[in-house]
DRENGU-730518 format. One record per residue: y, z, x of N, C-alpha, C in turn. Coordinates in steps of 0.05 Angstrom, whole numbers, padded with zeros to 5 digits, always signed. Example, Ala and Ser with C-alpha at 12.3 -4.5 7.8 and 13.67 -1.06 7.14 Angstrom:
DRENGU-730518
-00114+00156+00264-00090+00156+00246-00066+00156+00264
-00045+00142+00257-00021+00143+00273+00001+00157+00258
//
This chain:
DRENGU-730518
-00059+00290-00095-00084+00280-00086-00081+00267-00059
-00102+00267-00043-00101+00253-00018-00113+00225-00022
-00101+00206-00009-00110+00178-00012-00108+00164+00016
-00128+00148+00022-00127+00132+00046-00111+00107+00040
-00091+00101+00057-00075+00077+00053-00079+00059+00077
-00087+00034+00071-00093+00015+00092-00071-00007+00092
-00064-00016+00116-00043-00036+00120-00055-00060+00135
-00050-00084+00126-00061-00107+00139-00039-00127+00147
-00045-00143+00167-00027-00165+00176+00000-00154+00184
+00022-00166+00175+00049-00159+00184+00057-00131+00174
+00044-00121+00153+00050-00093+00145+00041-00074+00167
+00018-00078+00178+00008-00061+00200+00027-00063+00224
+00036-00086+00230+00055-00090+00252+00081-00075+00248
+00092-00077+00224+00118-00064+00218+00116-00034+00217
+00094-00024+00206+00090+00005+00204+00080+00017+00230
+00065+00002+00245+00054+00012+00270+00028+00027+00267
+00016+00025+00244-00009+00039+00238-00026+00020+00221
-00052+00022+00224-00070+00006+00206-00078+00022+00182
-00077+00049+00184-00084+00066+00161-00072+00094+00165
-00069+00108+00143-00061+00136+00143-00070+00149+00118
-00072+00175+00119-00079+00191+00095-00054+00203+00084
-00049+00198+00059-00024+00206+00046-00030+00227+00024
-00015+00248+00023-00016+00266+00000+00004+00255-00020
-00005+00249-00044+00013+00235-00063+00010+00246-00091
+00031+00243-00106+00031+00249-00135+00034+00224-00151
+00034+00201-00137+00038+00175-00150+00016+00169-00170
+00024+00156-00192+00005+00148-00213-00003+00119-00210
+00013+00103-00195+00008+00074-00192+00015+00066-00163
+00008+00042-00156+00015+00032-00129+00045+00029-00127
+00059+00022-00149+00088+00020-00148+00100+00047-00140
+00091+00069-00152+00101+00095-00146+00093+00103-00117
+00069+00096-00109+00060+00101-00082+00078+00087-00061
+00085+00062-00067+00103+00048-00049+00130+00062-00047
+00140+00073-00069+00165+00087-00068+00163+00111-00049
+00141+00126-00051+00136+00148-00033+00134+00139-00004
+00120+00117+00001+00116+00107+00028+00143+00098+00040
+00160+00085+00024+00186+00076+00034+00202+00100+00046
+00199+00123+00034+00214+00147+00043+00202+00159+00069
+00179+00151+00078+00167+00163+00102+00181+00156+00128
+00190+00131+00130+00203+00123+00155+00218+00097+00151
+00236+00090+00169+00249+00064+00168+00229+00041+00169
+00207+00045+00184+00186+00024+00187+00173+00019+00160
+00166+00041+00146+00154+00038+00119+00174+00025+00100
+00199+00033+00101+00219+00022+00084+00221-00008+00088
+00221-00017+00113+00222-00046+00119+00197-00060+00109
+00174-00048+00113+00149-00061+00105+00148-00065+00075
+00159-00046+00059+00157-00048+00030+00184-00056+00017
+00201-00068+00032+00227-00077+00022+00224-00099+00001
+00206-00117+00005+00202-00140-00014+00173-00141-00022
+00167-00129-00045+00138-00128-00053+00129-00154-00065
+00147-00173-00069+00138-00199-00081+00119-00213-00062
+00119-00205-00037+00101-00218-00018+00077-00201-00011
+00070-00182-00029+00048-00164-00024+00027-00165-00046
+00003-00157-00039-00019-00153-00058-00030-00125-00053
-00045-00115-00072-00057-00089-00070-00085-00089-00080
-00101-00072-00068-00129-00068-00076-00134-00038-00078
-00148-00029-00099-00157-00002-00102-00187-00001-00096
-00195+00015-00077-00224+00017-00071-00237-00010-00068
-00223-00028-00054-00232-00055-00047-00234-00074-00071
-00220-00068-00092-00218-00086-00116-00189-00093-00120
-00182-00119-00123-00155-00127-00128-00144-00113-00153
-00119-00105-00152-00107-00091-00175-00078-00100-00178
-00066-00094-00200-00038-00098-00205-00023-00073-00195
+00002-00076-00188+00017-00054-00177+00021-00031-00198
+00019-00037-00223+00023-00017-00244-00004-00007-00256
-00026-00015-00244-00052-00004-00252-00053+00025-00244
-00061+00043-00262-00063+00072-00255-00082+00076-00231
-00075+00094-00213-00091+00100-00190-00116+00115-00199
-00114+00132-00219-00137+00148-00228-00149+00163-00205
-00175+00159-00201-00189+00173-00179-00193+00156-00155
-00176+00136-00151-00177+00118-00128-00176+00134-00102
-00193+00126-00083-00194+00140-00057-00180+00123-00036
-00178+00097-00040-00167+00079-00019-00149+00058-00032
-00125+00055-00021-00107+00034-00030-00101+00017-00005
-00104-00009-00008-00098-00028+00014-00075-00046+00006
-00057-00049+00024-00034-00068+00020-00036-00090+00039
-00032-00115+00030-00035-00138+00047-00019-00162+00036
-00013-00182+00052+00000-00206+00042-00020-00223+00028
-00011-00242+00012-00029-00260-00002-00047-00275+00018
-00072-00279+00010-00091-00292+00028-00092-00322+00021
-00097-00338+00042-00100-00367+00037-00126-00375+00049
-00137-00395+00038-00163-00405+00048-00158-00429+00067
-00179-00436+00080-00175-00458+00099-00202-00469+00107
//
C-alpha cells in the first residue's frame, strides 16, 4: 500500500524531506520505521533511537505497534511540550 509519511522538527532536518510517499507492506509504525531505516543513511540516523519519537496515524496519536490498517498518513515527530 502507498502511504504518506510526514517528518517534523529534527527528523525533517536529518532526512532532508518534510514528507514522502512510501510503498510499504508494513503492518505497524514499528515495521514502517524498519523499512524507512533501509532507505538511506539519513533515514537510519533519524530512526536510530525511537524512544525520542511519537507517531500519529491520520492525525491521531497512536502507539508504534497499533496496526496501520487503512491509514493514509503517518507522521513522526519528537515529543511536544507546552509553554
